N, C-alpha and C positions, 0 to 999 in steps of 0.2 A: 549368407552367401557372400563371398568375396573372391577376387581374382586369386587363382591358385598358383599362378606363376607370373613372374614379371618379365619384361623384355630384356633379355641378356645382351642384346645388341640395341643400339640406339634406334628408336622408332623414327619414322619420317618426321621431318621438321614441322609438319602440319598437325602432329599429334603429340599428346603428353607422353614424355619418355621417363620411365623410372630411372634409367641409367644417367640421364642428364641431371635429374633431380638429386641422385645420389652424390654427384660431384659437388653440388652445393652443400649437401650435409657433411661431406668429408672435409671440406674447407672450413666450414663453420665450427665443426666439433674437433678440430685439431687439438685444442687446449680448452680448459675451463674458461668461461668468459662471463662470470658473474659481475654484477654492478660494482664498480670500484676497482676491478682487476685490470691489469694492463691489457690483456687480450680482449676485454670488452670493447675498447676503443678500436682494436684491430678488426673485430667483426663488424662494428658499426661502419667503419670505412669501407670494408669489403662489400657490404649491402648497398651502399651508396654507388659504389662502382658498378655493381651488378645491375642496378636500375639504369645507370647511364648507358651501359652496354646494350640495354634494351631500347635505347632511344628516348628514355624518359628523363625528366628533370627532377631529381630527388630534392627534397628540402628536410630540414631538421627542426624539430620543436624541443626546446629544453625548458625546464622549470621545476621548481619545488612543488610537491604535493604532500599532504598529510592525511592519512586514512582515519576512519573513525576509531580504529584500534591504536592510533598514535604512531603509525609507521611513517617516518619522514624520509624522503629521498629526492634527489635531483635526477629526474628521468631525461632520457634523450630519445625521442621518437624519430623514426625515419619514414618519410611519406613520399608518395608520388601519385600523379593523377593522369588519367587518360580521358580526354575530353570526349563526350558523346555528341550526337547530332541535335539533341534537345536540351532544355533546361529543367528537366524533371529532377526527381530525387536520385541520388547517387547510390551505387552499389559499393559497399566497403569489404575489401578482403583483408583479413586480420590474422596475424600471428605475433608472438613475442619472440625477441632474439636473445634475451639474457638467459643464462643457465643458473641453476640453483647454487647458492653459496654453501660453504662449510664442508662439502663432501666430495670435492674434486670431480663433480659431475661435468662432463663435456657436452651435455645437452644435445645429443644427436637426435634422440626421439622428441625430447621436450626442450626446445621446440624447433630445432633446426629442420626437422621433417616438415613442419607446417610452413616455415619460411620457404623451403625448397619446392613444396607443392605449389605455392602461390607463384614463385618466380617462374617455374617451368610452365605452368598453365598460362600465365601472362605472355610468356615467350611465344607459345603456340598461338595464342589468341591474336597477338600482333602480327605474327608471320602470315596468318590466314587473312589478315586485313578484314577481320570480322566486322560487319556493319553493326553499329549499336547505337541506341538512342541515349542510354544513360551514361553519365560519367562513371568511371570505375576508379575508386581510390584504393590505393595500396598502403597499408599502415603496418609497420613493424614496430610494436610497442616495446618499451623498456620497463624493467623493474616489475614485471608481472609476478616473478617468484617472490618478491618481497611483500607485495600487498596490492597488486593491480594498479600501481601508481602511474605508470605510463598511460594506461587506458583512461585513468581519471584525469590526467593532464589533457589528453586530447578531447575528451567529452566535455570538459568544463571550460576549456580555454582556447580551443582551436575553432576558427570560423567555419571550417569545413564540416564540423560535427553536426551542425544544424541542417546541413544539406543531405545527410545520410538517410536513406529509406530502408535499407536492409544491410545487415552485417553477416558475413560468413567467417567463422572463427575456426582455425585448425590447431588442435591441441593433442596432448598425449599424457597418459598416466601409467605408461608401461612402455614396452618396446616391441610388442607383437600383437597379433590377433586382429579381428575385424574392427574397422572404424565405425563407431556408433554415432548416428545423428541424434542430437539432443537439442530441442527447441528452447529458446528463451523468449517467452511471450509475456506481455503486460496484462492481457485479458484472455479472451478465447483463442484457440489455436486453429480454427477452421480455415481461415484464409491462408495461414502459413502452411498448413498441411496440404491444401490444394495446390499452392504455389510450388512446394517441394515436389509433389507428385507430377506436376506439369513439367518440371525440370528434367525428368526422365533420367535420373541417375542410374547407372547400369546395374550396380550391386548394392542397393539400399539395405541397411541393417538398422532397424530401430523399431520401437513400439511405444505406445503412449503410457505404458506402466513405467518404462525406464526413466522418463523425465519426472514422473511423480516421485520415484525413489531418489533421483538425482537431486531434487530440490530439498530433500531432507538431510543431505550429506554435506560435510564441510569441504566441498570441492568447487568453489566458485572459480570462474575464469574471467578473462578480460570482458567477455560478452555480458557478464553479470552487471558490470558498470554501465555498459551501453543501455541495458534494459532498465536499471533502476535509476540511474542519474540522467541519462539521455533520452529515456522513453523510446529507445530504438530497439526493434526486434531483430532477431537473427537466429542462425543455426550454428551449433557447435558440432564439430566432427572430431571425435577423439577415440583413441584405441587404449585399451586398459590391461591387456594380457602381459605376462611377464612383469607383473607389478613390482617384483623384487628388484628390478633394475631402475625403478623410478627414483630420480634425484640422487643416484649413486654414481660412483666412478665407472660403473658398468654401463651407464647410458652413453655408449660410444657408437661409432660408425659401424663396427662389426656386429653389434648386437641388435641393430635396428633391422626388423624383418622386412625383406624386400617386398614381399606380398602386401604387407600392411601399407608401405608407402605407395605401392601401386593402387591400393584401395582408396587412399586419400585422393590420388589423381583422378580416379574414376568418379569421384563426387564432383570435384571442382571443375573439371574441364567442360562437362555438359551444363552444369549449373551456371557457370560464368557466361556461357553463350545465351542461356535462357534469361537469366536475371539482368543482363545488360540491355535487354530490350523489353523486359516486362514492366508493367505499371507498378511502381514501388511507392506510390503516394499514399496508399491506405491498405496496410496489411493487418490492421486491427480488426478484431471480430468479437462479438458478444457470445458467439457459439463455439462449442468444442467438438472435436471429432476423435473417435477411436481410430488408431492406426497401428498397423503391424506389417512386417515384411514377410513374404513368402518367397520361395526360390524364384528369382528373376521377376519379382513383382512387389507391389506395395498396395495393401488393401486399407480402405478407409470407409468409415460410415459415421453418421452423427451420434452424439451422446443420446439423442432422443430415441434412438433404436434400442438402447440398452434394456430399459424396462420392458418393452414389448417382446424382445427376444427372450428375456427371462420368463415372462408369462407363457410364451409359446412353449419353452422348454418344460415348464411345470405342467402345462396341459397335456403335452405329449407324454410326459412321464406318468402322470395320473391315468391317462387314457390307456396306455399300454399295459399298466398294472391291472386296471380294471378288466381289459380284454383277457389278459393272461390268467387272471383268477377265474374269469367266466368260462374260459376254455379248459381250465384245469391244467394248463401248461405250467402254472406257477402256484405255489401254496404259501399262505400267510406265515406259517411256522418257518418255512424255508427262507423266506424273505427276511424275517426277524433274525434268523441264525446268521444271515449274511453280514450282519454288523460285527459279529465276533471276530472273524478273520481280518476285517477291515481295520478295526481299532487295535486288534492284537498286533497286526503287521506294522501299523503306524507307530504305536508305542514302542515296540521292540526295536524297530529300525532306528527311530529317533533316539532312543536311550543308548543303544549299542554304539551309534555314531558319536553321540555326545560324550559318553564315558570313554569310548575308544580314542577320541581325539585328546581328551584330557590326559589319558595314560600315555599317549605318544609324546605329549609335551613334557610329561614327568620324566620319561626315559630318554628324551631328546631335548634337554633344556636349551640347547643352542637354537632351537626353532623360535624361541622368544626374542632372539637377537634381531630377527627380521621385523622391524616395526610396521611394515606394510601389511603384516598378517597373512602373507601368502608365501610359502617356502619354495625353494628351488624345485623340490619334488612334489609340489602341491597338486599338479594334475594327476600324478600317480595315486595320491591319496583320494582324490575325488573319484577316480575310476575304481579304486579298491572298495571304497564305502558304497558306491552305487552298486557294484557287483554283489557285495554282501547283502545289500538291501533286496536285490532281486532274488537272491537265495532265500531270504527270510520270506519274501512274498510267495515263492513257490512252495515253501514248507507250510505256510498257513492256508494255502489254497489247493491242497492236495484233493484230488477227486475221490468221491466215494462211489457207491453203486448206482446213484441216481442218474437218470438221463439228463444231460445238458444242465448240470447244477450251476454252472457259471452264470446262466441267465438269471436265476433267482438271486445269486450272489451279486450281480451287477446292480440290483436295485439300491443297495446300501450306499455304494459310492456315488451313484447318480443323485441320491437324495442329499448326501453331504455336499457335493459339488454345487447343487442348486442353492443350498444354504450359504455356501462360500460366495457365490455370485450375487446372492441377495445383499450380503455385506459389501461386496464390491460396488453394487449399484448405489448403495447408500453413502459409502465412505470413500471409495477409490474408483471412480468411474473410468479412469484411464486403463484399468485392467479389464474392462468390459468385454474384450475379445475372448476371455477365457470361457465364455458361455458356448462358443462354437464347438469345441471338442465335446462338451456335454450334449449338445444337439446331436452330434454325430453318433455318439455312443448310445443315445436314446433311440436312434433309428436302427441300430443293431438290435436292440431289445425289441423294437416294434416289428421288424421283419420276422423275428423268431415267433412272437406271440401270434402274428397273423398267419404265418405259414407252418409253424411248428418245425421249422427247419433253420439250420444255421449254415449259411454259405460263407466259406472261408474267404473267397475272392471279394465278396461284398464287404465283409468285415475288415479285410485289409485296406480296401479303398476308404472305408469310413474311419480307419485309424489314422489316416494321413494328417488330419487337423491336430490330433493329439501329438503326433510326432514332430510336426513342424512348428507348433505354437507352444506347447508345454515343455517338451523335452530339452530345448536349448536353455531354458531357465535353470535346469538342474546343474549345469556347469557354469552358467553366467553368474549366479548369485555368489558362490564362493570366490570366483575370480574377482568380482567386483567389490565384494564386501569382506572378504577374508575367510580363511578356513574355519574360523570359529563358528560360522553358521552352516557348516556341512550337514548338521543334523536336520536343518530345514531342507536341504537338497534331498536327504534320505526320505523325509516325509513326503516331499513332492514326487519322488520316485514311486512311492507306494500309491499315491493319488493317481499318477499317470498309469501305472500298472493296472490298477483296478478299473480304470476307464476302458482298458483293453482286455478285460476278462473274457469276452467272447472269443478272443484269439488265444491268449495265454492259458485261459481256463480249459481249453479243449486239448491242451498238450497232455499226452499220456505220460505216465511215469515221471511225475513232477519231482520225485525224490532225486532222480538222476539229473534233472535240470538244476535243481538246487545244488547238487554236488558239483556240477560244472561251474556254476556261478561262484561257489565257495572256492573252487580251484583257481578261477580267474582272479578273485579277490586276493587270495593268498599270493598269487604271482605278482600282483601289483604292490602288495605290502612288502614283499621281498625286494622288488625293484626299487621301491622308495627307501627301504632300509639301506640298500647298497649305495645309494646316492645321498645319504643323510649327511655325510661329512662335507666340509668345505674344501674347495679346490681353488686354483688360481683363476678359474673362469666363473666360479660361483663362490665369491669371497665372503668371509665373515666380517660383518661390520663391527668396529670398535671405536672407542672414543677416549680422548685425553685433552685436558686443557690445563694450563698453568695459570693459577689465580694468585695474584699478589695484592694483599691489602696494604696500601701505602700509609694508611693511618697507624696501623699497628706494626708495620714492617715485618709481617709474616706471610709466607707463601705456602701454597698447597698444590699438589697434583690432584685432579679430580676426574672422575669418569661418570658417564650415564649408564655403563654396562652392568648387567646383573651377573653375567658369566664372564669372569676375567680370563684372559688368555695369557700366553707367555710374554707377549709384548707389553700389555698393560701392567702385568705383575712386575715387570722390570722397573716400573716407576712406583707402583703402589705397594709392592711387597706381597707376601703370601697372606697376611692378615691385616688388610687395610681397615681404617675406621669408617663407620657410617658417615655420610656426608650431610647429615641433617642440618648442621649449622650453615651450610653453604646454600641452602635452599630458601633462605629468608627473602631473597630477591629472586622472584620466579621468572626465569627467562622463557620466552615463548617457545613452545614445541607443538607441532601439529598433533602429536599423540600424547601430550602431557608428561613427557619425560622430565625427570629430575635427576640431580646428581645422586649417585648411589654410594660411592666409596671415595675416600680421600686419603692422602698421606702428605706428610711434611715434604716441602721442596726447598731447594736452596734459594735464598733471596738474591735476585738479580738486580743490577743497577739499570733500570729501564726508565726512560724519561716519561714522567707523568705529565698530563696536560696542564695548561695554564687556565685557571678559572678566574675570571674577572667579573666583578659586580659593577656593570655600567650604570645601573640605577638601583638604588637602595634607599628609598624614601617613603615617608608616610604622608598621605593626602586624605584628610578626613578620617574615615574609619577603615581605610584601605592601605596596606603596605605594598608599594609598588616595587617590582623587581625587573631588571633586565640583566641577564647573565650571559657572558660569552665564554665558550669552552673551546680553546685552541689546542690542537694536537701538537706535540713536540716529537712525534715519531710517525711513521707511516701506519695509519689505523684504518679500520674498515667499518667500525660500528660503535655507537654510543647507546647505552641503555640507562634511563633515568628512572629512579624509583622514589616514591614518597614513603617515609617510614611512620607517618601518622595519618589520621583521617581528615586532614584539612581540605578545604576546597580551593582550587586555583581558578580565579576568574580571568576572562579574556586572554586565555592562553594562546600564545603564538610561538612558532618555531621557524626560524629563518624566513619570517615574513608572512607565513601562511597559517591559516587557522582551520581546524576541522569543525564544520558547522554542527555535527552531531554531538560535539561537547557542549553545545548551547552556551558557549562562552563561559561555562563553569565546568571544570574538571574535578569530579570527586576523585580523591586519590585511591579509591577502591580498596580502602583498608589495607595499607602497606603494599599497594599494587604498583604495577609499572605505569609510568606516565607517557613515556616516549621511547621509541627506538629509531635511531638516526643511522641510516646507512651512508657512510661518508664516500664522497667522490672527490678526487683531486685534493684530498686533505683539507677540504673547506671546513671552517669552524662552524660550531653550533651556536646560534643565538636564540635564547628563549626569553620571553617576557610574559609577565602575568602579575596578578595581585592576589593577596590573601587578606583575610580579616586582620586588622592591626593587632588584635589581641592574640592571634595565633602565632605559633612558633614554626618557622620553616625548618624542615628536616628532610633534605633530599640527599640521595646517594647516587653516584655515578659509577658505571662499569664501562671502561674503555677497552675495546677488543681489536686485536689485529689477527688476521687469519694466517699467520706465518710461523706458527710454533715449529713446524718441521724444517723451516729454512732460516729461522731467526739466528743471527750471528752469535748471540749469547747462549744458544742451546745447540749442543751437538748430539742430537737424538738419533738412536738407531732407527732405521727405516722399518716400516711394517714388513711382515713376511708377504710373499707374493699371493698368499691365500687370505689376505686381510685387506680391508678397505675402510675408509672413514665412515662412521655412522651418519646417515642423512637426518634431516629434520631437526637437528640440534646445533647449537653453537659449538663447533668442534675444531680441534687442531688450532686452538686460539691461545694467544697471550692476553690475559685479562688483568687490567689494573682496577682496583676498587678503592674508592675514596669518597669521603663526605664532601658535599657542596656546601661549604660554610659561608654564611652571610657576613657582611661587614660588621665590625664590633659595634658600631653605633649608627642608628638610622636617624635621618633628619626629616622633621615634618615640614611639608611645603604648604604655605598659605598663599595662594595666588592673590595678587593685588587687584586684579579685574577679571571679569568673566570673558571667556573666549567664545565667540560664536562661529568661528571658522570651522567649516565642515572638513573633516579628515577622512579621506577615502580609505577604507580598509583594503588590504590585499585580498585578492579573490579567495574565497573560502571554498574548500573542497570537501564533499561528503561522499564517502564510499563505504558502504557496509560490506566489508570484505573479510575473507578468511584466507589463510595460507593455502595455496593449491597443493 
């Protein structure tokens, strides 16, 4: 449940206004503002001004951080603080203000929406002169899109971090849909669940299964840093629908769903009032709770109830079968036969959906261009395959001459659901709430065997748990995990259908119902087909880079695309060569993309960087290096690779060290050592040592994100139905060269021992993934 309309006129100053929040989104998302871009500084200045306009005193925190994966960047965090009446733990409100690089993303949803939600809520909070005990810290982090670096900078280096008791983080992985609450906890969630429930958010959307799945996916947020490095717990609020807009140029003001922004406000405004006065000193717990939302409500109960509820469900199941057999309202052979349509429908629906989606990909290869895995017409395909699954269910469960055969057929799915919940109790207790629909359907069976009557009104009432608990997952899973798992939604549809057999099974002329469902499915397939092509509002992603090897003085065009279009073919030709040789240095991509095709390109006279060996000496059995790389053009990124399997000890970059390297970086067998996102054209300095007997073999890729505007390239613009591919280094001018050591190294033999302690730069450890 979420707000279905937003205030088209400004709400009173005492309330959260979606319209006022939209003004902030519009100003922030006027242009891309990724780290290192000119507009990044414009947005940073705008946010400081916005905080001043609220009567606050903003401050800026700047510094280098390096993540466990070797992402180095100088971040610029923007902070403000509202003093409370006591000196307890502070409440932190958190969003990042940088947009995604490479793809011309304007960052309206990700994450101007989060920043706007915080600013508008704080405005109303201050206007109301809300009395509050706790300090409220506002933190707009930088470089979240690169590796959570801004959050790492705050957690490890800012004095306020130790005073935070709870963090509320507002994020996005799409541009529409409900905002889901996801918890970040270090131990049990019981106190966090109770605290959220006490906050009385108007439209909570969440369940304890979602976070269990979330933890398995590579979608960490800034809040992950707070949990892991700062031991600070918190709540994420993020929306994920229209995932195809995520990190693309279509993440703009126009595409942000107004209802979604209103939903974000419906969380923060009441929670801010509650948590600013709540006790935040100890939200840790050794116990866990199951939780899930219902319309206008939030249900919770302890994990300790899961097993007893499962036992009760089994006892009722066995008791009702025993009574049914005793009263001869059920027969053993009919019960056993009930497994045939159950497994038949599951297997058929799952196979038809799996094969059907593969065939659709074959006949629509352009769907593979959407790396997010959810196509523009994805919802139509979900509705089509769900309708097709319902048709299959009706065909498998056609009535015969027996009286109320659906009750005997209900036994098989109940037994299967009990087995599923047994597995849940042992392996995935966060999904323990799935026993509730089983209990409800068991009561349908029980009423029948006790009275030998089936009351449709009672059955409809008992069907409510299945509808509100299970049915939402049918669409949620493909939206969150991609259309490739639609077959799972089809199987879940069968499982939900069979729990409701006392209703659906009583339908007469199931062949007609099956025909209607087939017709609906066909209608959605036709609708999806008609919208399968790209348009200027649903653009085709494509990619192009210019790669110049300065050692060989050879240049190539390269792309990550598997389906070349007229624009990419104008550079690569009709028959480009495979780009296998360009993938020796594997650049990071969230979805593992590599260069697919390449073609020769003209060699341009582009200034390569200056590489200086500031230290190149041998001390004992170690070879010590300090290398400075200075750009001689406007650049955005450096990637350094090792071409052999040597170990680099005491590795530092621009004065910082990642503790998870344990002072020893294995080169990961020709892997990447470092990605440095450049700000202000600041040089890169790295220092390390290797075994004196080893040979240094490093390679540098220097990239600028200006291929489309570079003065030496006069490239045709993309068509209006095209856009840059996200999640990859795109629209870039890349120079590749060896980092060559000095011709001769000098062994250093110190004349005396030094006992002076040298204080290392603060090390930063963040186990992070690209969001």
